[in-house]
N, C-alpha and C positions, 0 to 999 in steps of 0.2 A: 563518552568514549574518548580515551586518550590515544596517543599515537601508537602505542603498543598494540592496543586492541584494534585500531584501524589497520595496522600492518597484518594482524591475524585474519581479519575479515577479508582483506585483499588476497592473502595466500589461499583462503578457502574459495573465493571467487575464481581464482585462476585454476585451482584444482578441480572444481566442479564445472568449469567452463560457463560461468554465469556472466552475462553481459550487463544486466542492470539489477541493482539490489537496493531495496528500500529499507530505511532505518526509522523506527519510532523510538520516542523517549531518548533522544540523543543527548540532551542536557549540555548543549553547547550554547554560547551567547552570540548574538549578531547574526547576520545573514550574508551569504556570498557564495563564492565557488573558488576552487583551487585545484591545481594539479598535484597528484600524489602518485609518483612513479608512472605506471601504465594506466592509471585511473584518474577520472575527473569527479570531484566530489561537489555536489550542489547541496547547500544546507540552509536551514532557517531555524533560528532559535530565539529565545526571549531576549529582549534589549539588555537586561541587567542580570536576571536571575538564571541560574543553571537548572532550568525545569523544562519539561516538555521537550520540544525539538524534534525535527524531522530532516532526513537527508536522502538523497539518491546518489548512489556511487555507480559510475558508468565507465566501462573499460574503453580504451583509447579509440578503437575502430568505431564502436557505436557512438562515442562522444563526438566524432567527426560529423555525425548526422544530426546532432542536437542543434535545433534552430533557435532556441532560447529557453529561459526559464523564468518561473514567477515565484519568489519566496513570499507567499501570501502572509503568513504569520508563523508563530512557533508550533502550530498544529497542522500546517499543510503547505506543500510546495509542489510545483508542477514543472515538467520539462516537455518540450515539444520536439518530436523526432521526425525528421524527414523520411517518408516511406513511400512505397508504391504498392497499389495505386493511390493510397491516401496517406496522410500523415497521422501520427499517433501522439496523443497527449497522455502522459502518465502522471497522475496525481498521487502523492504519497501523504497519508493522513495519520494523525494520532488523536483519536476521539477522547473527550473527557470520560472519566470513569463513571460507573453507576453511583458513586458517592458524591459526584458533583451536583451543584444545584441546577435547577431547571433553566435558569437564565444562562448559565455557561454552556449547557448542552444545546440550547436553541441558538446561541451565538455562533457555536461551532457550525451547525448546519446552515445557518444564514450565510456565513462567510464562505463555506464550501459551495453553496449555491452561486454566490458571486463569482467564485473562480470557474465554475463550470460555464456560467453564462458568458464569461469573457474568452472561453475557448472557441476557436474557429468552428463554425457549424459543421464543416465537412470532416473534421478530425474524428478518428476513432478515439474513444475515451476509456482509459483503464484506471480505475481508482484502487489503490492498494494501501495496505497499512493495518494498524490495530484500531478496530472499531469499538472495542470494549462492549460487545453486544452479543447476544445469543438469539438467533432467529428460529431455533428449534427444528424439529423434524417434519413440521406440516408443510406440505407442498403449496407453493403459490404459482399457479400456471403462468409460465413465461417469465417469472421473476426469481423463484427459489425452488430448488428440488427437495427430495425427501432425505437427503443425506446430511442435514444440519446436526447440531449437537444439543441434546437435552430439550428443555422447554423454553419457548420464547419468553424474553423478559421485556421490561418497559423499553430499554435501549434498543432491543431487537425490533419492537413495534416501530419505533422511530426511524430506524434503518430501513425497514420494509416501506414505510411511507415515503421516505426520500427516494427510494428506488422507483416506486410507482410514479412519483412526480417527474422523474427524469428519465423514465424508460431504460432503467438499468437492471441488469441481472446479476444475482449473486452466484458466480460461477461455481465455487467449490462446494456449494450444496448439492451438486449433481455428482460429486466424486464419492465412491464407496471406500474411502480410505479407513483404516482402523480408527475407531472412535478415540482411542487414547492418543492418537496422533493429532487430533484436532483440539485437544483440551488446552485451553490457555493456561500459561504458567511458565515458570522458569525452565529454560532448557540450556544445556551446555553445548557450546561449540568452541572446542579448545579451552582457552582461558576466558572466553567471552560469554558472559551471562546475557542471554537474550530473552525476549518474550515472543512466543509463537503468534504469528498473525493468523486470525481465524477466518476472515472473510475478504473477498475482493469482489468488486462490482464492475461490470463492463456495459458499454452502450449495447442495447439488445439488437441493434442492427448488425453488430459484428460478433454476436454471441456464438453463432455456429462455428466460426473460425476459431474462436478462443476456446470453445469447449473441445474441439479436436486437439488442441494443445495442452489441455488442462492436466493430463496425467503427468507430463513432464514438469509442468510448473508446480503442481502440488508436491511432488517429490522434493523439490528445492525448498518449498515453503516449510516442509516439516523439519528441515535442517537448520535453516537460517531465518532471521527476522527479514524476510523478503518475499517477493514473488518475482519470477523471472519472465521477461519477455524479450526475445531476441529480434 
């Protein structure tokens, strides 16, 4: 993403009143954060190569509540937001594609587990991003609803296993959005080509609250490479 595309994203965030936006496959190098107009950008990229990369873009009022961030690697980054009655940790991920070897996929989940384990136990956890997985339409009580896409693939099996291990729910599998809106692939937002995020997972202790907000969040997700949490 170059400066022109970043400016376009910020304009869309302002137009749609989005407080927090997650980006996958950013393709920036290095790690850090910076101010860009009325927004703060937290990012994590590869040390030298323009591949992978993740970021969270936060509007200024919400950025004032950010207590810290953790740029784990070029596939995951987290921010902690001060909240009431509990704080919120948002993790943005970009999982390996189904073409990646097993070692790369397992390394991703191992490092994500480390990031979750380092999160304060009392925090609500919201994991967003591109999982490169299909969990299918089969219901998993307490973990996934019946509104997933197609048939579960091997990456979907691994995602479900991860959710079971960490008491996470895949929230947008309970949404009855049109199937074409859930299909991964190129989508246009102005001049910015993005990939639609398909799944996000939330700590099941807070699932009821997040499910009540899901219709609003899913509408944003269909338009931009993000999920919104105010």
